C-alpha positions, 0 to 999 in steps of 0.5 A, a space after each residue: 528512525 526514518 519511519 519515525 521522521 516520516 510518520 511523526 509529521 502526519 501523525 501530528 497532523 492527524 491527532 491535532 487537526 480535529 481538536 484544533 479545528 473544534 476549538 477554533 469552531 467553538 470560539 467563533 460560533 458567530 463567525 461566517 460559513 467561510 471562517 468555519 470552513 477555514 477553521 477545520 481545514 488543517 487536514 484539508 490543507 495537508 492533503 492539498 499540499 501533498 496532492 499539489 506536490 505530486 501534480 508538480 512532479 507529474 508535470 515536471 516529468 511529463 515536461 521531458 516528453 513535450 514542449 508545452 506544460 501539462 494542463 490539469 485536465 490532461 492527467 490523472 494523479 492518485 495515491 495513498 499515504 498510510 501511518 500505522 503505529 503498532 505493537 507486538 510482544 515480539 517486535 515491540 513498538 514501531 510506527 510504520 509508514 507507507 507512501 505511494 503515488 502514480 501519475 499519468 504521462 499524457 505527453 509520453 504515451 497513453 499507457 505510460 505512467 510514473 510512480 514513486 513510493 516508500 515500500 518494503 521488500 515484499 511490496 516491490 512485487 505486490 500486484 498493486 503499485 498503489 494499494 494496501 500492503 499485505 499482512 504477510 509482509 514481515 514487520 522487520 523488513 526495511 523500507 525503501 524509496 522507489 521511483 520509476 516509469 511504467 508501461 501497461 498494455 491491456 492485451 484483451 479484457 482479461 489479460 494485461 502486460 506491464 513493464 516498469 523500470 526505475 530506481 530503488 533505495 533512494 541514494 543507493 541508486 539500486 536500479 531494477 527492471 520488471 515485467 508482469 503478466 496478469 490474468 483475471 478469470 471468472 470462476 463462477 457467478 460469485 468467484 474471481 481469480 487473479 493469476 500474476 507472473 513477474 520476472 524481475 532484475 535488480 542491480 543488487 539482487 540479480 534475476 528473480 521470478 514471482 508467482 501470485 494468486 488471488 481469489 475472491 468469493 462473495 459468500 453472501 451479500 455482506 460477507 466476502 472471502 479472499 485468499 492470497 498466495 505469493 512465491 518468490 524465487 531470486 538469486 538472493 533468496 534461500 529457496 522460495 520465499 512464500 506467504 499466504 493469507 485468508 481473509 473474511 470481510 463482513 461489510 456493514 455499509 459502504 464506509 465500514 467493514 469488520 474482517 478476520 484474517 489468518 496468515 503464514 510466511 516463510 522461506 523453504 530452504 532457510 534455517 527457519 522455514 516458517 518465520 511466522 503465522 497468526 490471526 487478527 481481527 480488523 475494523 476498517 471505516 471511513 472517518 472523514 469525507 471519502 479520503 481518510 480511513 482508519 483501520 484498528 486490529 488486535 491479534 495473536 501471532 507466533 513468530 520465529 525469525 532465528 534458529 536459536 529462538 523458541 516459537 512462542 505466541 505474542 499479542 499484537 495490536 495497531 491502528 492505521 490512518 489512510 489518506 487518499 489523494 489525487 484527482 482520479 476516483 478511487 
């Protein structure tokens, strides 16, 4: 129910804002430019309110490290809110929501930042604290809130070390600590690779390690191929929990792309070692200014989460709205 409540408000704004703005505009064709701007500002106001709330949180956290308040030009805030109604023959209908925000703390130290968000178990170890969730994250994982402080230090041009501490799970107060070491390598004129190692501790789960590899190859001017794989071993896992995905993007412009994606995931010592694999086709485009994007997809997957189940193919489809906010250039 948590997903529905959080997502419902944003979905209502997304679906009603354009129609309300258009109706107001049609009824006031002879109005001034300022009135016209007001009529289509529902979504703008929603984004502004979200951005203001994050900036207020940034000032409040930063105030613990300085006597004076933080000026608007001294910090960077950025984040994303996504809402994705989706359906599959296996998991049926659900509305998935994600919220991630990060802001700098200039009075703490240059490399310090704070973050908060609603993520699932897989995204806790994702390489990006503000970014799109991977398709290899299981749809049946529970979302939880994450809040904490981070410190990032660039060792050199290709190496970066990141530490973070915080609380997961909202009122459960599940504390955690994590260290990550990232290496970016240029394989050739058209290929890049990112190698990331993580060590973490969680109050509820104990210690764990994770390894992630990402590669990107520009096949042509308009075709890019990406491959990702992650393996996690922790005290609560049954062996190594793993996932892999490969995606080919067809870029038609700065604001539009098609993609084909295949993925698989599992846990090598669980009763079911391969919990799912599939393929999907995506269409991603900008639909309003530079900060509102829409992604639609349709695909076919073969899940099996319990040993007694028979693996069968199921159709899946969905649509995702992504709203970006903040004063940092994306």
